[in-house]
ROGUDO-929946 format. One record per residue (C-alpha): x, y, z. Coordinates in Angstrom, 3 decimals. Layout:
BEGIN
(pt (X, Y, Z));
...
***
This chain:
BEGIN
(pt (-43.919, 0.538, -8.457));
(pt (-40.412, -1.478, -9.044));
(pt (-39.018, -4.103, -6.760));
(pt (-35.855, -4.185, -4.781));
(pt (-33.545, -6.349, -3.992));
(pt (-30.716, -7.269, -1.948));
(pt (-26.705, -7.394, -3.438));
(pt (-23.532, -7.646, -1.447));
(pt (-20.215, -6.235, -2.465));
(pt (-17.473, -8.550, -1.868));
(pt (-13.558, -7.117, -0.698));
(pt (-12.457, -7.282, -4.383));
(pt (-8.093, -7.703, -4.928));
(pt (-7.155, -4.175, -4.671));
(pt (-3.609, -5.032, -6.759));
(pt (-0.839, -7.276, -6.771));
(pt (-2.555, -10.843, -6.104));
(pt (-3.122, -9.578, -2.156));
(pt (-5.308, -11.446, -0.391));
(pt (-6.542, -9.726, 2.388));
(pt (-7.002, -5.705, 3.409));
(pt (-7.713, -3.766, 6.468));
(pt (-11.195, -1.706, 6.924));
(pt (-9.830, 1.521, 8.499));
(pt (-13.062, 3.293, 8.848));
(pt (-16.376, 3.304, 6.897));
(pt (-17.660, 7.001, 4.946));
(pt (-21.370, 5.649, 5.388));
(pt (-23.784, 4.000, 7.670));
(pt (-26.409, 1.673, 7.664));
(pt (-29.504, 3.714, 5.705));
(pt (-27.833, 6.101, 4.016));
(pt (-28.579, 6.415, 0.657));
(pt (-25.167, 6.318, -2.351));
(pt (-24.502, 6.932, -5.660));
(pt (-22.843, 5.085, -8.131));
(pt (-18.813, 4.979, -7.323));
(pt (-19.139, 6.869, -4.098));
(pt (-16.615, 6.575, -1.450));
(pt (-17.600, 4.460, 0.920));
(pt (-15.075, 2.687, 2.582));
(pt (-11.037, 3.702, 3.218));
(pt (-9.284, -0.319, 3.651));
(pt (-5.300, -0.753, 3.485));
(pt (-3.455, -3.255, 1.867));
(pt (0.188, -4.525, 2.578));
(pt (0.944, -1.356, 0.035));
(pt (-1.067, 1.740, 0.585));
(pt (-4.076, 3.252, 2.261));
(pt (-7.040, 2.859, -0.624));
(pt (-10.424, 4.423, -1.170));
(pt (-13.031, 2.114, -1.816));
(pt (-16.103, 3.039, -4.303));
(pt (-19.546, 1.658, -4.420));
(pt (-20.906, -0.652, -7.344));
(pt (-24.412, -0.063, -6.895));
(pt (-26.841, 3.161, -6.273));
(pt (-28.681, 2.336, -3.266));
(pt (-29.303, 1.939, 0.070));
(pt (-27.222, 0.652, 2.726));
(pt (-28.538, -2.275, 3.923));
(pt (-25.723, -3.777, 6.531));
(pt (-21.944, -3.249, 7.067));
(pt (-20.769, -6.795, 8.246));
(pt (-17.376, -5.667, 9.028));
(pt (-16.287, -3.315, 11.967));
(pt (-13.368, -0.723, 11.345));
(pt (-10.192, -2.375, 12.972));
(pt (-11.148, -6.029, 11.281));
(pt (-8.891, -7.665, 8.145));
(pt (-10.991, -8.708, 5.635));
(pt (-10.154, -11.926, 2.849));
(pt (-10.768, -10.615, -0.713));
(pt (-13.873, -12.269, -1.959));
(pt (-15.629, -11.752, 1.610));
(pt (-19.110, -9.538, 2.016));
(pt (-18.401, -6.359, 3.240));
(pt (-21.569, -4.668, 2.418));
(pt (-25.256, -5.334, 1.790));
(pt (-27.092, -2.968, -0.642));
(pt (-30.429, -2.423, -1.314));
(pt (-31.096, -1.496, -5.108));
(pt (-34.243, -1.548, -7.803));
(pt (-34.656, -4.399, -10.064));
(pt (-33.493, -1.980, -12.990));
(pt (-30.204, -0.782, -11.270));
(pt (-29.458, -3.978, -10.150));
(pt (-28.685, -5.334, -13.383));
(pt (-24.089, -4.861, -13.473));
(pt (-22.704, -3.413, -16.907));
(pt (-21.248, -6.275, -18.533));
(pt (-17.167, -6.470, -18.631));
(pt (-14.876, -4.833, -21.467));
(pt (-15.023, -6.650, -24.188));
(pt (-17.949, -8.915, -23.179));
(pt (-20.888, -7.992, -24.993));
(pt (-24.458, -8.293, -22.933));
(pt (-25.684, -11.338, -25.078));
(pt (-22.316, -13.323, -24.469));
(pt (-22.751, -17.028, -24.051));
(pt (-20.208, -16.606, -21.053));
(pt (-23.322, -16.036, -18.926));
(pt (-24.398, -19.866, -19.681));
(pt (-24.005, -22.787, -17.336));
(pt (-21.434, -24.394, -20.103));
(pt (-19.392, -21.191, -20.310));
(pt (-18.888, -20.958, -16.899));
(pt (-14.937, -21.795, -17.034));
(pt (-14.282, -19.456, -19.886));
(pt (-15.493, -16.596, -18.262));
(pt (-14.133, -16.699, -14.955));
(pt (-10.638, -17.333, -16.837));
(pt (-11.432, -14.050, -18.915));
(pt (-12.424, -11.143, -15.585));
(pt (-11.671, -8.059, -16.602));
(pt (-10.481, -5.152, -13.895));
(pt (-13.952, -3.656, -11.719));
(pt (-13.791, -0.824, -9.600));
(pt (-10.550, -1.539, -7.560));
(pt (-8.141, -4.276, -8.691));
(pt (-9.939, -7.704, -10.045));
(pt (-12.397, -9.157, -7.652));
(pt (-12.838, -12.592, -6.576));
(pt (-13.022, -15.311, -9.119));
(pt (-16.327, -16.827, -9.851));
(pt (-17.445, -20.223, -7.757));
(pt (-18.467, -22.876, -10.204));
(pt (-22.314, -23.280, -10.363));
(pt (-21.159, -27.448, -9.944));
(pt (-20.711, -26.908, -6.074));
(pt (-22.311, -25.609, -3.029));
(pt (-21.527, -22.012, -2.349));
(pt (-18.848, -21.649, 0.354));
(pt (-16.409, -19.196, 2.103));
(pt (-13.645, -17.743, -0.040));
(pt (-10.377, -18.278, 1.355));
(pt (-6.950, -17.268, 0.119));
(pt (-8.576, -15.597, -2.990));
(pt (-5.682, -14.522, -5.374));
(pt (-6.259, -12.273, -8.710));
(pt (-6.270, -13.582, -12.377));
(pt (-4.130, -10.917, -13.793));
(pt (-3.675, -11.403, -18.173));
(pt (-2.299, -8.139, -18.511));
(pt (-0.673, -4.953, -17.345));
(pt (-2.896, -2.954, -17.786));
(pt (-3.184, 0.006, -14.885));
(pt (-5.543, -0.531, -13.020));
(pt (-8.254, 2.184, -12.518));
(pt (-9.871, 3.139, -8.863));
(pt (-13.255, 4.123, -10.529));
(pt (-14.382, 2.004, -13.545));
(pt (-17.366, 0.572, -15.029));
(pt (-19.975, -0.677, -12.255));
(pt (-19.733, -4.530, -12.604));
(pt (-20.233, -6.575, -9.981));
(pt (-17.158, -8.943, -8.476));
(pt (-19.485, -11.754, -7.740));
(pt (-23.035, -13.208, -8.919));
(pt (-24.905, -13.261, -5.578));
(pt (-28.306, -14.305, -5.061));
(pt (-30.442, -12.149, -4.903));
(pt (-34.494, -11.921, -2.933));
(pt (-36.864, -9.782, -2.833));
(pt (-37.451, -7.455, 0.148));
(pt (-39.636, -5.046, 1.437));
(pt (-38.701, -1.392, 1.559));
(pt (-38.845, -0.320, 4.922));
(pt (-35.544, -0.220, 7.119));
(pt (-34.406, -3.265, 8.607));
(pt (-34.835, -4.083, 11.999));
(pt (-31.092, -4.096, 14.421));
(pt (-30.979, -7.941, 15.793));
(pt (-30.357, -7.538, 19.136));
(pt (-26.557, -9.062, 19.894));
(pt (-27.457, -12.253, 22.191));
(pt (-25.069, -12.387, 24.982));
(pt (-23.509, -15.705, 25.853));
(pt (-23.786, -17.446, 29.802));
(pt (-20.717, -18.604, 31.163));
(pt (-20.729, -22.838, 30.743));
(pt (-24.079, -22.179, 28.401));
(pt (-22.976, -24.796, 24.679));
(pt (-22.444, -21.944, 22.096));
(pt (-25.604, -22.312, 19.176));
(pt (-22.983, -22.287, 16.332));
(pt (-20.086, -24.662, 16.309));
(pt (-17.956, -21.787, 16.315));
(pt (-18.458, -18.237, 17.631));
(pt (-18.284, -15.713, 14.355));
(pt (-15.139, -13.595, 14.603));
(pt (-12.078, -12.827, 12.420));
(pt (-8.802, -14.720, 11.957));
(pt (-6.911, -11.922, 13.262));
(pt (-9.305, -12.031, 16.537));
(pt (-9.679, -15.662, 16.636));
(pt (-5.578, -15.994, 16.864));
(pt (-5.555, -13.042, 19.713));
(pt (-7.955, -15.397, 21.465));
(pt (-5.858, -17.858, 21.527));
(pt (-2.682, -16.194, 22.384));
(pt (-4.339, -14.752, 25.512));
(pt (-6.256, -18.034, 26.477));
(pt (-9.841, -16.569, 26.102));
(pt (-12.693, -19.313, 24.775));
(pt (-14.832, -17.357, 22.519));
(pt (-17.460, -19.557, 22.882));
(pt (-17.515, -17.554, 26.682));
(pt (-17.484, -14.008, 25.049));
(pt (-20.437, -11.717, 24.290));
(pt (-19.841, -10.521, 20.710));
(pt (-21.151, -6.665, 20.400));
(pt (-20.190, -6.526, 16.481));
(pt (-22.732, -6.505, 13.671));
(pt (-25.024, -10.182, 14.208));
(pt (-23.146, -10.900, 17.112));
(pt (-19.647, -10.550, 15.603));
(pt (-16.442, -10.972, 18.251));
(pt (-14.164, -7.804, 18.237));
(pt (-10.975, -7.473, 19.612));
(pt (-12.095, -5.076, 22.362));
(pt (-15.006, -7.995, 23.031));
(pt (-12.483, -10.344, 24.020));
(pt (-9.971, -7.561, 25.881));
(pt (-13.013, -6.332, 28.003));
(pt (-13.537, -10.083, 28.857));
(pt (-9.881, -10.725, 29.708));
(pt (-10.297, -7.448, 31.934));
(pt (-13.740, -8.650, 33.443));
(pt (-12.026, -11.849, 34.499));
(pt (-9.002, -10.672, 35.622));
(pt (-10.635, -8.642, 38.315));
(pt (-9.559, -5.186, 36.650));
(pt (-12.048, -2.543, 35.370));
(pt (-12.196, -1.842, 31.756));
(pt (-9.254, 0.305, 30.158));
(pt (-9.469, 3.465, 28.869));
(pt (-9.208, 3.147, 25.156));
(pt (-5.821, 2.239, 23.611));
(pt (-4.348, 4.078, 20.652));
(pt (-5.892, 2.573, 17.160));
(pt (-4.650, -1.104, 16.618));
(pt (-2.439, -1.319, 19.595));
(pt (-3.140, -3.518, 23.113));
(pt (-2.167, -2.520, 25.889));
(pt (-4.272, -2.539, 29.739));
(pt (-3.874, 0.197, 32.629));
(pt (-0.703, -0.844, 34.859));
(pt (1.079, -3.306, 32.281));
(pt (4.900, -2.890, 31.386));
(pt (4.672, -3.206, 27.383));
(pt (2.401, -2.169, 24.517));
(pt (1.967, -4.773, 21.986));
(pt (1.237, -3.240, 18.561));
(pt (-0.180, -5.846, 15.720));
(pt (2.598, -5.950, 12.651));
(pt (0.095, -5.366, 9.685));
(pt (-0.462, -3.567, 6.881));
(pt (2.139, -1.642, 5.344));
(pt (4.854, -2.036, 7.940));
(pt (4.205, -5.946, 7.988));
(pt (4.899, -6.034, 4.015));
(pt (7.872, -3.851, 4.383));
(pt (9.089, -5.732, 7.305));
(pt (8.737, -9.162, 4.947));
(pt (10.251, -7.158, 1.892));
(pt (13.101, -5.721, 3.894));
(pt (13.914, -9.653, 4.976));
(pt (13.906, -11.028, 1.578));
(pt (15.801, -8.362, -0.041));
(pt (18.656, -8.538, 2.883));
(pt (18.785, -12.355, 2.691));
(pt (18.444, -12.296, -1.280));
(pt (20.876, -10.152, -3.070));
(pt (24.449, -9.808, -1.523));
(pt (24.464, -6.310, -0.685));
(pt (27.858, -3.999, -0.582));
(pt (27.882, -0.467, 0.552));
(pt (30.098, 2.640, -0.221));
(pt (30.564, 6.058, 1.387));
(pt (31.277, 9.224, -0.318));
(pt (31.675, 12.425, 1.271));
(pt (31.297, 15.555, -0.708));
(pt (31.906, 18.891, -0.734));
(pt (28.288, 21.082, -2.248));
(pt (29.028, 24.397, -1.470));
(pt (28.654, 24.792, -5.526));
(pt (25.472, 22.911, -5.561));
(pt (24.098, 24.947, -2.442));
(pt (24.664, 28.282, -4.060));
(pt (22.970, 26.811, -7.227));
(pt (20.187, 25.958, -5.240));
(pt (19.997, 29.229, -3.724));
(pt (19.933, 31.059, -7.241));
(pt (17.094, 28.826, -8.484));
(pt (14.690, 29.761, -5.540));
(pt (15.378, 33.421, -6.568));
(pt (14.685, 32.841, -10.471));
(pt (11.795, 33.582, -11.547));
(pt (10.658, 30.516, -13.396));
(pt (11.100, 28.157, -10.183));
(pt (8.906, 30.575, -7.994));
(pt (6.528, 28.864, -5.705));
(pt (8.520, 25.506, -6.403));
(pt (9.852, 23.639, -3.661));
(pt (13.823, 23.052, -3.924));
(pt (15.834, 20.882, -1.815));
(pt (19.158, 19.143, -1.812));
(pt (16.968, 16.017, -2.506));
(pt (15.975, 17.669, -5.790));
(pt (19.629, 17.978, -7.179));
(pt (20.474, 14.508, -5.972));
(pt (17.799, 12.704, -8.072));
(pt (18.908, 15.205, -11.022));
(pt (22.244, 13.589, -10.135));
(pt (20.995, 10.245, -9.987));
(pt (19.091, 10.056, -13.286));
(pt (22.096, 11.613, -15.612));
(pt (24.661, 9.446, -13.463));
(pt (22.150, 6.315, -14.746));
(pt (23.201, 7.305, -18.314));
(pt (26.148, 6.754, -18.013));
(pt (26.134, 3.179, -15.488));
(pt (22.979, 2.063, -16.952));
(pt (23.705, -1.334, -15.203));
(pt (22.437, -0.076, -11.474));
(pt (19.246, 0.645, -13.156));
(pt (18.486, -2.819, -13.443));
(pt (17.160, -6.276, -11.650));
(pt (18.263, -9.964, -11.105));
(pt (16.270, -12.591, -12.738));
(pt (16.456, -15.581, -11.154));
(pt (14.109, -17.493, -12.896));
(pt (15.377, -16.641, -16.158));
(pt (18.930, -16.295, -15.268));
(pt (19.080, -12.840, -17.034));
(pt (20.236, -9.035, -16.115));
(pt (17.387, -7.081, -16.945));
(pt (18.289, -3.391, -17.838));
(pt (15.696, -0.815, -17.646));
(pt (15.652, 1.736, -20.753));
(pt (13.690, 4.105, -18.416));
(pt (14.052, 5.012, -14.736));
(pt (10.845, 4.769, -12.246));
(pt (13.146, 6.887, -9.258));
(pt (11.571, 5.561, -5.746));
(pt (11.825, 7.922, -3.105));
(pt (11.591, 6.476, 0.964));
(pt (9.097, 7.929, 2.732));
(pt (8.450, 7.879, 6.609));
(pt (4.970, 7.873, 6.971));
(pt (2.602, 7.269, 10.127));
(pt (1.673, 3.676, 9.171));
(pt (5.631, 2.631, 8.292));
(pt (8.363, 3.049, 6.017));
(pt (6.729, 3.413, 1.857));
(pt (8.413, 4.056, -1.245));
(pt (6.658, 5.446, -4.172));
(pt (8.007, 6.072, -7.205));
(pt (8.104, 8.688, -10.238));
(pt (7.446, 7.063, -13.203));
(pt (9.550, 7.773, -16.361));
(pt (11.550, 10.253, -13.990));
(pt (14.354, 10.284, -16.474));
(pt (12.340, 12.256, -18.877));
(pt (11.472, 15.336, -16.363));
(pt (13.407, 18.670, -16.290));
(pt (14.379, 19.569, -12.952));
(pt (11.075, 21.581, -12.745));
(pt (9.362, 18.792, -13.463));
(pt (11.072, 16.539, -11.045));
(pt (10.728, 19.368, -8.415));
(pt (6.836, 19.365, -8.786));
(pt (6.837, 15.420, -9.201));
(pt (8.810, 15.269, -5.903));
(pt (6.712, 17.473, -3.743));
(pt (3.123, 15.448, -4.804));
(pt (4.755, 12.537, -4.094));
(pt (5.726, 12.633, -0.241));
(pt (2.525, 14.652, 0.301));
(pt (0.768, 11.923, -0.932));
(pt (2.708, 9.479, 1.146));
(pt (2.669, 11.127, 3.912));
(pt (-1.376, 11.722, 4.175));
(pt (-1.540, 7.685, 3.340));
(pt (-3.087, 8.357, 0.145));
(pt (-0.273, 6.338, -2.041));
(pt (-1.715, 4.056, -4.382));
(pt (-0.579, 0.408, -5.102));
(pt (0.583, 1.447, -8.674));
(pt (2.783, 3.971, -7.420));
(pt (4.167, 1.521, -5.154));
(pt (5.348, -0.927, -7.656));
(pt (7.892, -0.692, -10.614));
(pt (10.654, 1.407, -9.295));
(pt (13.642, 0.317, -10.970));
(pt (16.236, 2.490, -8.532));
(pt (15.575, 4.197, -5.145));
(pt (16.846, 7.224, -2.800));
(pt (16.542, 7.603, 0.890));
(pt (17.331, 11.125, 2.448));
(pt (18.144, 10.178, 5.917));
(pt (19.729, 13.683, 6.369));
(pt (16.475, 15.234, 7.112));
(pt (16.847, 13.351, 10.350));
(pt (20.054, 14.748, 10.987));
(pt (21.924, 11.293, 10.163));
(pt (25.064, 11.671, 7.617));
(pt (25.666, 8.050, 6.687));
(pt (24.184, 4.702, 6.586));
(pt (23.511, 0.992, 4.673));
(pt (20.634, 0.951, 3.394));
(pt (18.552, -2.097, 2.129));
(pt (18.089, -2.507, -1.163));
(pt (14.359, -1.993, -2.081));
(pt (13.230, -5.687, -3.600));
(pt (14.013, -5.822, -7.352));
(pt (16.015, -3.489, -7.487));
(pt (19.825, -3.200, -8.072));
(pt (21.329, 0.316, -6.174));
(pt (19.643, 2.411, -3.549));
(pt (21.389, 5.582, -2.456));
(pt (21.275, 7.646, 1.036));
(pt (21.536, 11.440, 1.137));
(pt (23.404, 12.267, 4.059));
(pt (23.314, 15.312, 5.981));
(pt (24.423, 18.968, 4.444));
(pt (26.694, 20.202, 7.103));
(pt (28.983, 22.976, 7.756));
(pt (32.652, 21.720, 7.959));
(pt (36.437, 22.718, 7.778));
(pt (37.640, 21.579, 4.345));
(pt (39.931, 21.737, 1.884));
(pt (39.504, 24.599, -0.469));
(pt (41.632, 25.850, -2.711));
(pt (44.955, 24.724, -0.580));
(pt (43.658, 26.402, 2.558));
(pt (41.278, 25.313, 5.145));
(pt (37.667, 26.967, 4.598));
(pt (33.742, 26.293, 6.415));
(pt (32.187, 24.734, 3.329));
(pt (29.051, 22.847, 3.172));
(pt (29.488, 19.240, 3.191));
(pt (27.618, 15.788, 3.332));
(pt (27.971, 12.034, 2.824));
(pt (26.828, 9.519, 0.401));
(pt (26.035, 6.063, 0.883));
(pt (25.416, 3.459, -2.123));
(pt (24.249, 0.043, -1.356));
(pt (23.789, -2.002, -4.585));
(pt (23.178, -5.598, -5.227));
(pt (27.092, -7.510, -5.795));
(pt (25.449, -10.547, -8.077));
(pt (25.102, -7.619, -11.118));
(pt (26.944, -4.280, -10.062));
(pt (30.736, -5.196, -9.833));
(pt (32.681, -2.458, -7.497));
(pt (33.877, -0.825, -10.216));
(pt (30.477, 0.143, -11.562));
(pt (29.211, 0.826, -8.281));
(pt (31.974, 3.331, -7.595));
(pt (31.932, 5.110, -10.855));
(pt (28.172, 5.585, -10.677));
(pt (28.848, 7.006, -6.950));
(pt (31.663, 9.408, -8.057));
(pt (29.288, 10.492, -11.243));
(pt (26.772, 11.580, -8.503));
(pt (29.502, 13.055, -6.120));
(pt (30.997, 14.941, -8.921));
(pt (27.603, 16.478, -10.306));
(pt (27.177, 18.004, -6.439));
(pt (30.193, 19.381, -6.161));
(pt (30.501, 20.808, -9.535));
(pt (26.831, 21.653, -11.047));
(pt (29.149, 22.101, -14.270));
(pt (30.493, 19.080, -14.964));
(pt (26.899, 18.154, -16.000));
(pt (28.466, 19.583, -19.623));
(pt (31.151, 16.683, -19.642));
(pt (28.440, 14.081, -19.071));
(pt (25.637, 14.560, -21.434));
***
């Protein structure tokens, strides 16, 4: 009979050098048997919600973190019981099983040549010359621009100590409540950094709080219940996820984290780094709306979602051919203007978790029908919270459709690293001058913000005028391509 051992899975870097992620939900429980690459958890980074696959085939023995906990990269999140013959991870791509990288003298070389595993790159391997310690602020080492796969060969993120165990299920450890006035056994109670900060802000001594999480881990709810119990109030009803609220309070506090935290930081950086200029153009788009109605009745476009955004996106892509400087970025380090010879078109999407701007890769190479399909897939994925980190990076220019909220115009903030963003207003029936008379026409306002360091007023104006001309008279495309 083959022996079994315990294997820990540490939270990997899920992309772009992120240092932490929040456990949203576990898809498995203690005692469950899982297969290789089976989804075991859903986690949220600062950019997206990602499904985490299992690196082992075995039995779940312990879930180290509770849903709602923010975990640092490199920290153990789940332990598996696996058989001896299934425990050995496959060698990283490019390193044979007999590679000398496994020898102690090659430790530094092995660490410097880490390869992608599962999601992202995992935590760095600690040197055997120093004792093991808890990882803090582990950052990924990225040596290539190769896209990262969400499901790859089962490579163990970090070598861990193994031990043989009995195959019978582990007995649950009783939670030991702390008595007020009694010095705790540990120097510092087990909790996560966000929980310690919450306790500090509320003036709660964690040594007085009984933890109800795994192995006595103190959770946000434990802190909240302790505070309620010592303020004479009854335990409140459960608040929405991530919201700290108590009955009778006049305020509701929502932690700033995940997508909203990242978006806020990015917008502040953009607003105070790039000098924004915004121009407006109001256009009679009646011909474009008539074209849209004809396309919807066309058999080729049957079953496809066509909207004013579809036509506006195509107009932007055509206008960029004549005004490529708006498809560029400012390289502060090298003091260069980098002009892209491709267009990754970002589409701002309002989601329950906040604003995201996923982009359509190589949108300039797509036909109108392909663009419509890509827009539909992009928005549906974003609203379901399944956008991958790769879809949120690499954008070159963006569009935000504020018209869906009934807004006519605005001053959009640039997506960091991009030279321009176009806001599409609502299409309204308005009295308008048409062929020397006043007629009821369909009108919208375009709002273009651009980085004045690399886009001159003339260049921005010409681009906006081209987009407006295409929407006002789609036949004008024949004179532009």
